[in-house]
C-alpha positions as CSV (number, residue, x, y, z in Angstrom):
1,X,-10.3,21.2,-6.6
2,X,-6.4,22.8,-6.4
3,X,-3.9,20.2,-6.2
4,X,-1.2,22.4,-7.1
5,X,-0.9,24.5,-3.8
6,X,1.5,23.2,-1.8
7,X,-0.1,23.5,2.4
8,X,2.4,23.7,5.1
9,X,2.4,21.1,7.2
10,X,5.4,21.9,9.4
11,X,4.6,21.8,13.5
12,X,1.3,19.8,12.8
13,X,2.3,16.4,14.1
14,X,2.6,15.4,10.1
15,X,5.2,12.2,10.5
16,X,6.3,12.6,7.0
17,X,7.2,16.1,7.5
18,X,8.5,16.0,11.4
19,X,11.0,13.1,10.7
20,X,13.9,15.3,9.0
21,X,15.1,18.9,10.0
22,X,12.8,21.8,8.3
23,X,15.4,22.3,5.2
24,X,14.8,18.2,4.1
25,X,12.3,17.8,1.2
26,X,10.8,14.8,2.5
27,X,9.5,12.4,-0.4
28,X,9.8,9.1,1.7
29,X,6.7,7.8,3.6
30,X,3.5,6.7,1.4
31,X,1.1,10.1,2.7
32,X,0.1,12.6,-0.1
33,X,0.3,16.3,0.6
34,X,-2.8,17.0,-1.1
35,X,-5.8,17.9,1.1
36,X,-8.6,15.7,2.0
37,X,-11.8,15.4,-0.1
38,X,-14.3,17.8,1.0
39,X,-17.0,15.0,1.4
40,X,-15.5,13.7,3.9
41,X,-14.5,16.8,5.5
42,X,-18.1,17.3,5.6
43,X,-18.7,14.4,7.6
44,X,-16.4,14.7,9.8
45,X,-18.1,18.2,10.5
46,X,-21.8,16.5,10.4
47,X,-19.9,13.8,12.9
48,X,-18.8,16.3,15.3
49,X,-22.3,18.7,15.5
50,X,-22.7,15.4,17.9
51,X,-21.2,15.9,21.5
52,X,-19.9,12.6,22.3
53,X,-17.0,10.2,20.9
54,X,-17.3,7.0,22.5
55,X,-16.4,3.7,21.2
56,X,-18.2,3.0,18.1
57,X,-19.3,0.6,16.0
58,X,-19.9,-0.2,11.9
59,X,-22.8,1.1,11.0
60,X,-25.1,-0.8,8.4
61,X,-24.1,1.8,5.8
62,X,-21.0,1.8,6.0
63,X,-21.1,-2.2,5.6
64,X,-23.3,-1.7,2.7
65,X,-21.7,0.9,1.2
66,X,-18.4,-1.5,1.1
67,X,-20.5,-4.1,-0.7
68,X,-21.2,-2.0,-3.5
69,X,-17.9,-0.2,-4.1
70,X,-16.4,-4.2,-4.1
71,X,-18.9,-4.9,-6.3
72,X,-19.6,-1.8,-8.4
73,X,-15.2,-1.7,-9.3
74,X,-14.5,-5.3,-8.8
75,X,-17.2,-7.7,-9.6
76,X,-16.7,-9.2,-6.4
77,X,-19.7,-9.8,-4.7
78,X,-19.3,-10.4,-0.8
79,X,-22.2,-10.2,2.0
80,X,-22.0,-7.0,4.8
81,X,-20.9,-9.6,7.7
82,X,-17.9,-10.7,5.4
83,X,-16.1,-7.5,6.6
84,X,-14.1,-6.9,9.7
85,X,-12.9,-3.4,11.1
86,X,-9.4,-2.9,12.0
87,X,-7.2,0.1,13.2
88,X,-5.0,-0.6,10.2
89,X,-3.9,-3.1,7.6
90,X,-0.9,-3.9,9.5
91,X,-2.4,-5.0,12.1
92,X,-4.9,-7.5,10.2
93,X,-1.4,-8.9,8.8
94,X,0.0,-9.3,12.2
95,X,-3.4,-10.9,13.5
96,X,-3.2,-13.1,10.8
97,X,-0.3,-14.3,11.4
98,X,0.0,-15.1,14.9
99,X,-3.3,-16.3,14.8
100,X,-3.6,-18.5,11.4
101,X,-0.2,-19.4,11.0
102,X,0.9,-22.7,12.7
103,X,4.4,-22.6,15.0
104,X,7.2,-22.7,12.7
105,X,5.3,-22.3,9.7
106,X,7.1,-20.3,6.7
107,X,5.2,-17.2,5.5
108,X,6.4,-16.2,1.8
109,X,7.1,-13.0,1.1
110,X,7.6,-12.0,-2.5
111,X,10.6,-10.0,-2.7
112,X,11.6,-6.7,-2.9
113,X,8.1,-5.9,-0.4
114,X,6.9,-3.0,2.1
115,X,8.6,-3.0,5.4
116,X,5.8,-4.2,7.9
117,X,4.5,-7.1,5.4
118,X,9.0,-8.2,4.7
119,X,9.5,-8.2,9.1
120,X,6.0,-9.0,10.0
121,X,6.7,-13.1,10.3
122,X,9.4,-12.4,12.6
123,X,7.1,-10.9,15.1
124,X,5.8,-14.2,15.7
125,X,9.1,-16.5,15.1
126,X,7.8,-17.8,11.5
127,X,10.3,-18.2,9.3
128,X,10.2,-15.9,6.3
129,X,10.3,-17.6,3.0
130,X,11.8,-15.1,-0.1
131,X,10.4,-15.3,-3.3
132,X,12.8,-12.6,-5.4
133,X,11.0,-10.7,-8.3
134,X,13.1,-10.5,-11.2
135,X,12.5,-8.0,-14.2
136,X,11.9,-9.6,-18.1
137,X,12.9,-7.7,-20.8
138,X,9.7,-5.5,-21.0
139,X,10.5,-4.4,-17.6
140,X,7.8,-6.4,-16.0
141,X,7.7,-8.2,-12.8
142,X,6.1,-11.5,-13.8
143,X,5.5,-13.9,-10.3
144,X,7.7,-17.2,-11.1
145,X,5.5,-20.0,-10.7
146,X,7.9,-22.6,-10.8
147,X,9.7,-21.0,-7.8
148,X,6.2,-20.1,-6.1
149,X,5.1,-23.7,-6.2
150,X,8.7,-24.6,-4.3
151,X,8.2,-21.6,-1.5
152,X,4.4,-22.8,-0.8
153,X,5.6,-26.4,-0.1
154,X,7.9,-24.7,2.6
155,X,5.2,-22.0,3.9
156,X,1.8,-22.3,5.7
157,X,1.0,-18.7,4.3
158,X,1.4,-16.1,1.3
159,X,1.7,-12.7,1.9
160,X,0.9,-10.9,-1.1
161,X,1.2,-7.0,-1.6
162,X,-1.7,-6.3,-4.4
163,X,-0.8,-3.7,-5.6
164,X,2.8,-4.1,-4.8
165,X,4.8,-1.5,-2.9
166,X,7.7,-0.5,-3.5
167,X,7.3,-1.7,-7.7
168,X,3.7,-0.4,-8.5
169,X,3.0,-3.7,-10.1
170,X,-0.8,-4.3,-10.9
171,X,-1.0,-8.2,-11.3
172,X,-3.4,-9.4,-14.0
173,X,-6.0,-11.9,-13.1
174,X,-4.6,-14.7,-14.8
175,X,-1.0,-14.2,-12.7
176,X,-3.4,-13.6,-9.4
177,X,-5.2,-17.3,-10.4
178,X,-2.1,-19.1,-10.8
179,X,-1.5,-17.6,-7.4
180,X,-3.9,-18.4,-6.0
181,X,-4.5,-22.1,-7.3
182,X,-1.4,-22.7,-6.0
183,X,-2.2,-21.7,-2.2
184,X,-5.4,-23.9,-2.4
185,X,-3.8,-27.1,-4.2
186,X,-1.0,-26.3,-1.0
187,X,-3.1,-25.4,1.7
188,X,-2.0,-22.1,1.9
189,X,-3.4,-19.3,3.7
190,X,-3.4,-16.2,1.6
191,X,-2.8,-12.2,3.3
192,X,-3.6,-10.0,0.6
193,X,-2.9,-6.4,1.0
194,X,-5.1,-4.4,-1.2
195,X,-4.4,-1.4,-0.1
196,X,-4.1,0.6,-3.1
197,X,-6.1,-0.8,-5.1
198,X,-8.0,2.7,-6.1
199,X,-5.0,3.9,-7.5
200,X,-4.8,3.0,-10.4
201,X,-3.0,4.3,-14.1
202,X,-3.2,4.0,-17.7
203,X,-7.1,2.5,-17.1
204,X,-6.1,-0.5,-15.5
205,X,-8.4,-2.6,-13.3
206,X,-7.5,-3.6,-9.8
207,X,-8.3,-7.4,-8.8
208,X,-8.8,-9.1,-5.7
209,X,-7.2,-12.1,-5.5
210,X,-10.1,-13.4,-3.4
211,X,-12.7,-12.5,-6.5
212,X,-11.4,-15.4,-8.7
213,X,-12.8,-18.2,-7.0
214,X,-14.8,-19.6,-4.1
215,X,-12.1,-21.4,-4.3
216,X,-9.5,-19.0,-2.9
217,X,-11.7,-16.5,-1.1
218,X,-12.3,-20.1,1.2
219,X,-8.7,-19.6,2.1
220,X,-7.9,-15.4,2.1
221,X,-8.1,-12.5,4.6
222,X,-8.0,-9.5,2.3
223,X,-7.0,-6.0,3.8
224,X,-7.7,-2.8,2.3
225,X,-8.3,0.7,3.5
226,X,-9.4,4.3,2.6
227,X,-6.1,5.5,3.9
228,X,-3.7,5.7,0.7
229,X,-6.5,6.9,-2.1
230,X,-8.4,9.2,-0.6
231,X,-4.8,10.3,1.8
232,X,-6.7,9.7,5.2
233,X,-4.0,7.3,6.5
234,X,-4.0,9.5,10.1
235,X,-7.6,8.2,10.6
236,X,-6.2,4.9,11.6
237,X,-9.1,2.9,10.0
238,X,-9.4,-0.2,7.6
239,X,-11.3,-3.2,7.0
240,X,-10.8,-6.6,6.6
241,X,-12.8,-9.2,3.7
242,X,-13.0,-12.8,5.2
243,X,-15.9,-14.5,3.5
244,X,-15.4,-17.9,5.2
245,X,-16.7,-17.6,8.2
246,X,-14.8,-19.9,10.5
247,X,-12.4,-18.3,9.2
248,X,-13.3,-14.9,10.1
249,X,-14.0,-16.2,13.7
250,X,-10.7,-16.8,14.3
251,X,-9.2,-14.3,12.7
252,X,-11.4,-11.9,15.1
253,X,-10.2,-14.3,17.8
254,X,-6.3,-12.9,17.1
255,X,-7.2,-9.5,18.3
256,X,-5.9,-10.6,21.6
257,X,-6.8,-7.2,23.5
258,X,-4.0,-5.7,21.0
259,X,-6.2,-4.7,18.1
260,X,-9.1,-2.4,19.5
261,X,-11.6,-1.2,18.1
262,X,-11.8,1.5,14.9
263,X,-12.3,5.1,15.9
264,X,-15.6,7.0,15.4
265,X,-14.1,9.9,13.8
266,X,-12.1,6.9,10.7
267,X,-15.7,4.9,10.4
268,X,-17.2,8.5,8.8
269,X,-14.5,9.6,6.8
270,X,-14.3,5.8,4.9
271,X,-18.2,5.9,4.1
272,X,-17.8,9.6,3.1
273,X,-14.5,8.5,0.8
274,X,-16.3,4.7,-0.5
275,X,-19.8,6.6,-0.5
276,X,-18.6,10.1,-2.4
277,X,-15.6,10.2,-2.8
278,X,-15.2,9.1,-6.7
279,X,-15.2,12.2,-7.9
280,X,-12.2,14.0,-6.1
281,X,-10.5,10.2,-6.6
282,X,-10.5,10.6,-10.2
283,X,-8.6,13.8,-10.3
284,X,-6.3,12.9,-7.9
285,X,-5.3,9.9,-9.7
286,X,-5.1,11.6,-13.1
287,X,-3.1,14.0,-11.3
288,X,-0.5,11.5,-9.9
289,X,-0.3,10.0,-13.8
290,X,0.7,13.4,-15.1
291,X,3.3,13.3,-12.0
292,X,4.7,10.0,-12.6
293,X,5.1,10.8,-16.1
294,X,6.8,13.6,-15.6
295,X,9.1,12.3,-13.2
296,X,10.0,9.0,-16.2
297,X,10.5,12.0,-18.7
298,X,13.1,14.0,-16.3
299,X,15.0,10.8,-15.2
300,X,15.5,10.0,-18.6
301,X,16.7,13.0,-20.1
302,X,18.2,14.6,-16.5
303,X,19.5,11.4,-14.7
304,X,21.2,8.8,-16.6
305,X,22.2,7.1,-13.6
306,X,18.8,6.4,-12.3
307,X,16.4,4.0,-14.0
308,X,12.8,3.4,-13.2
309,X,10.0,0.7,-14.2
310,X,7.0,2.6,-14.6
311,X,4.6,2.0,-11.9
312,X,1.2,0.6,-13.0
313,X,-0.1,1.5,-9.4
314,X,0.5,3.7,-6.2
315,X,2.0,6.9,-6.4
316,X,5.8,5.2,-5.1
317,X,8.7,5.1,-7.9
318,X,11.3,2.3,-7.7
319,X,14.4,4.5,-8.5
320,X,17.7,2.0,-9.2
321,X,20.8,3.9,-8.7
322,X,23.2,1.5,-9.0
323,X,24.4,2.9,-12.4
324,X,25.8,5.8,-10.0
325,X,28.3,4.5,-8.4
326,X,27.4,5.6,-5.0
327,X,26.9,3.5,-1.3
328,X,24.2,4.3,0.0
329,X,21.9,6.6,-2.4
330,X,19.4,7.2,0.3
331,X,21.8,9.4,2.7
332,X,24.1,10.3,-0.4
333,X,20.4,12.2,-0.9
334,X,19.6,13.4,2.1
335,X,22.9,15.0,3.1
336,X,23.7,16.3,-0.3
337,X,20.4,17.5,-2.0
338,X,18.1,17.5,1.2
339,X,15.8,15.3,-0.3
340,X,14.4,12.4,2.1
341,X,13.6,9.2,0.7
342,X,12.9,5.9,1.3
343,X,16.3,3.6,1.8
344,X,15.3,0.5,-0.4
345,X,17.6,-1.5,2.6
346,X,13.8,-1.2,4.1
347,X,12.3,-3.2,1.4
348,X,14.8,-6.2,1.0
349,X,18.6,-7.3,2.0
350,X,19.7,-7.0,-1.7
351,X,18.0,-3.6,-2.2
352,X,21.1,-1.0,-0.8
353,X,21.3,0.5,-4.8
354,X,17.2,1.5,-4.3
355,X,15.6,4.4,-3.6
356,X,11.7,4.8,-3.2
357,X,10.4,8.5,-3.6
358,X,6.7,9.7,-3.3
359,X,5.5,11.6,-6.2
360,X,2.0,12.2,-4.4
361,X,2.8,15.6,-3.9
362,X,2.2,19.4,-5.7
363,X,3.8,19.5,-8.9
364,X,6.6,21.9,-7.8
365,X,7.2,19.5,-4.8
366,X,8.3,16.8,-7.1
367,X,10.6,19.8,-9.7
368,X,12.2,21.2,-6.7
369,X,13.0,17.4,-5.2
370,X,14.4,16.6,-8.3
371,X,16.3,19.6,-9.0
372,X,18.2,19.2,-5.8
373,X,19.3,15.8,-6.9
374,X,20.4,16.9,-10.0
375,X,22.5,19.6,-8.6
376,X,23.7,17.3,-5.6
377,X,25.2,14.9,-8.7
378,X,26.1,17.7,-10.6
379,X,28.4,18.4,-7.6
380,X,29.9,15.4,-6.8
């Protein structure tokens, strides 16, 4: 598979490439510029041989494929009936908050955080309780467990981003266990967004928080999808793992006419990804790690005013531009470099000096984006 080819995505309805004028290089939304794995394409073609595309349900083969994937990759044993299929992780987050958190119950969110998670509590008039990450001397972002306990005392739910977006943090099992046990002790629901679980660097391994103990699993809604790792976000398919049957029933009741069934092609693509997409994913992960390392080297040698802690997961780099002394870095690079990055303010009110850069693209696109940014700073 050739990951270096640049595919023309203008006029395809791509959100990433439609948001800005054609002369802007889009490096913002979490959407990779790589072609979909051939097994997924073949599965879609085969499905389209049948002329009907009515309402669909997940078949037993898809459920078993996911059960096998979770056991093989995470040592997480679940049952097929634990799976709930959804048109996205974000709808699952909002279903959980609206249905399972009592009125006025606080929702603890580690900040900075992915904008839809950050703003979800307000949709349901639930107070958000922020738990800020602070980088330690090693550039890591450990959870402040004492602050966690204080935050949980004011909360009825924890929104967890695991792996973390935008920090690219992979939580170690010991840290997750401490978080999970604190939630058990304080009777707090865990809603865990694990959409980036299959994008990992440097030999790391993802740990679903619900896999750590039966007690943690009993209060956890885990949300996953093939959309990020296999680049099929437009097919709008995700799934929740809810091992507590009573909690699963209450969660499903939260559809409320808003969260409908999953489309037929998304279900086919998801099964093909998890069943047949391992080789493609391994190649993409290796390419992403090389892109990450190229980006890190370029920032170190060519951008003394920008700092980045090396992402351990995702294809998203969290760039600290505070040393550039630019009031609004995202706007500066958009106007002067014609490069569209995600604005740090989307991830937290204290993040105005940060931008998020998507390096899930052919190397030539990453090189061009950095060259444009470098020239814009030289002209300043």
